[in-house]
C-alpha positions in Angstrom: -39.2 -13.4 -46.5 -39.0 -17.2 -47.0 -41.3 -19.9 -48.0 -40.3 -21.6 -44.7 -40.2 -18.9 -42.1 -38.0 -20.3 -39.2 -39.8 -18.1 -36.7 -43.1 -19.7 -37.6 -41.9 -23.3 -38.0 -40.8 -25.3 -35.0 -39.6 -28.3 -37.1 -36.0 -29.1 -37.4 -34.3 -27.9 -40.6 -32.1 -30.4 -42.3 -28.9 -29.3 -44.1 -30.6 -30.0 -47.5 -33.7 -27.9 -46.5 -31.4 -25.0 -45.5 -29.5 -25.3 -48.9 -32.8 -25.3 -50.8 -34.3 -22.3 -49.0 -35.2 -19.5 -51.2 -35.8 -15.8 -50.4 -38.0 -13.2 -52.1 -36.2 -10.2 -53.4 -37.1 -6.8 -52.2 -36.3 -3.4 -53.7 -33.0 -3.2 -52.6 -32.8 -6.8 -52.1 -30.1 -9.1 -50.6 -27.0 -10.2 -52.2 -28.2 -13.7 -53.1 -24.7 -15.2 -53.3 -23.9 -14.1 -49.8 -27.2 -15.4 -48.5 -26.6 -18.7 -50.2 -23.0 -18.8 -49.0 -24.2 -18.2 -45.5 -26.9 -20.9 -45.8 -24.3 -23.3 -47.1 -22.2 -22.5 -44.1 -25.1 -23.1 -41.8 -26.0 -26.3 -43.6 -22.4 -27.6 -43.2 -22.5 -26.8 -39.5 -25.9 -28.5 -39.1 -24.6 -31.5 -41.1 -21.4 -31.7 -38.9 -23.6 -31.4 -35.9 -25.8 -34.2 -37.2 -22.7 -36.4 -37.8 -21.4 -35.6 -34.3 -24.9 -36.3 -32.8 -25.0 -39.6 -34.7 -21.5 -40.5 -33.5 -22.4 -39.5 -29.9 -25.6 -41.5 -30.1 -23.7 -44.6 -31.4 -21.1 -44.0 -28.6 -23.9 -43.6 -26.1 -25.5 -46.9 -27.2 -22.1 -48.6 -27.1 -21.4 -47.2 -23.6 -25.0 -48.1 -22.4 -24.4 -51.6 -23.6 -21.0 -51.7 -21.9 -22.6 -50.3 -18.7 -25.2 -53.0 -18.8 -22.5 -55.6 -19.3 -20.3 -54.2 -16.5 -23.4 -53.8 -14.2 -24.3 -57.5 -14.8 -20.7 -58.5 -14.2 -20.6 -56.4 -11.0 -23.9 -58.0 -9.9 -22.4 -61.4 -10.5 -19.2 -60.5 -8.7 -21.2 -59.2 -5.8 -23.2 -62.3 -5.6 -20.1 -64.5 -6.1 -18.5 -62.5 -3.3 -21.5 -63.2 -1.1 -21.4 -66.9 -2.0 -17.6 -67.0 -1.4 -18.0 -65.3 1.9 -20.7 -67.8 2.8 -18.5 -70.6 1.7 -15.5 -69.2 3.7 -17.7 -68.9 6.8 -19.0 -72.5 6.2 -15.4 -73.7 5.8 -14.2 -72.0 8.9 -17.2 -73.5 10.8 -16.4 -76.9 9.5 -12.7 -76.4 10.3 -13.6 -75.4 13.8 -15.8 -78.5 14.3 -13.0 -80.7 12.9 -10.5 -79.1 15.3 -12.8 -79.5 18.3 -13.4 -83.2 17.3 -9.6 -83.6 17.0 -9.0 -82.1 20.4 -11.6 -84.4 21.9 -10.1 -87.4 20.1 -6.6 -86.4 21.2 -7.8 -85.9 24.8 -9.6 -89.2 24.8 -6.6 -90.9 23.3 -4.3 -89.2 25.9 -6.6 -90.4 28.7 -6.6 -93.9 27.3 -2.8 -93.9 27.0 -2.4 -92.5 30.5 -4.7 -95.3 31.8 -2.8 -97.9 29.8 0.5 -96.5 31.1 -0.8 -96.6 34.7 -2.0 -100.2 34.2 1.4 -101.1 32.7 3.1 -99.4 35.6 1.0 -101.4 38.1 1.9 -104.6 36.1 5.6 -103.7 36.1 5.5 -102.9 39.9 3.7 -106.2 40.6 6.1 -108.1 38.5 9.0 -106.4 40.3 7.4 -107.2 43.6 6.9 -110.8 42.6 10.4 -111.0 41.2 11.8 -109.4 44.3 9.7 -111.7 46.5 10.9 -114.7 44.5 14.5 -113.5 44.9 14.0 -112.9 48.6 12.4 -116.3 49.0 15.1 -117.9 46.9 17.7 -116.1 49.0 15.9 -117.1 52.1 15.8 -120.7 50.9 19.5 -120.6 50.0 20.3 -119.0 53.3 18.1 -121.6 55.1 19.8 -124.4 53.1 23.2 -122.9 53.9 22.2 -122.6 57.6 21.0 -126.2 57.5 24.3 -127.3 56.0 26.2 -125.4 58.6 24.1 -126.9 61.3 24.6 -130.3 60.0 28.3 -129.7 59.6 28.4 -128.4 63.2 26.4 -131.3 64.4 28.7 -133.7 62.5 31.7 -132.0 64.1 30.1 -132.1 67.5 29.3 -135.8 67.0 32.8 -136.5 65.8 34.2 -134.6 68.7 32.0 -136.5 71.0 33.1 -139.8 69.6 36.8 -139.1 69.7 38.9 -139.1 72.9 39.9 -135.8 74.1 43.6 -135.1 74.3 43.5 -134.5 78.0 41.2 -137.4 78.9 42.8 -140.0 76.8 44.0 -141.9 79.9 40.8 -142.7 81.5 39.1 -143.3 78.2 36.1 -141.2 78.9 34.2 -139.4 76.4 33.4 -135.9 76.4 30.1 -135.4 78.0 30.5 -138.5 80.1 31.5 -138.0 83.7 33.8 -140.9 83.9 31.2 -143.6 84.6 30.4 -146.1 82.0 
């Protein structure tokens, strides 16, 4: 039938090979124009399929390259995410340590300030006591001085009264405190 029998050949037929295929004529024979028309149609279909296959292979290569690129980016993002997570954990740990140190510092400062305030309170109370004691002593000294002055004034008045004749005893010339004998 053909010089390349498709049933006996397992190799792929190119569109050009299909177009160049020739057939032997039999008694009644085939309509050669229809056979060649059919072969042209098959060759066109094979050629279109080859173009589509080539386009699909190119697209496949492009998509494979894109997949590799996206896979690499994803790998990087996953590792960046792991690194970021590790950094976030580290930052939180550091922040917690800093916060604990700050609490300790504030507590220590508060204890120091309370101690200083208590010492200052004791100083103020002591100064107030000293001042009050000085005021009391000053008041006591003033009162003692006033009492001394009053006593001296009283003694002076008593002496003056003792030296002056009494209004009822002015006749006998006796002094108060004397019994009439000189």
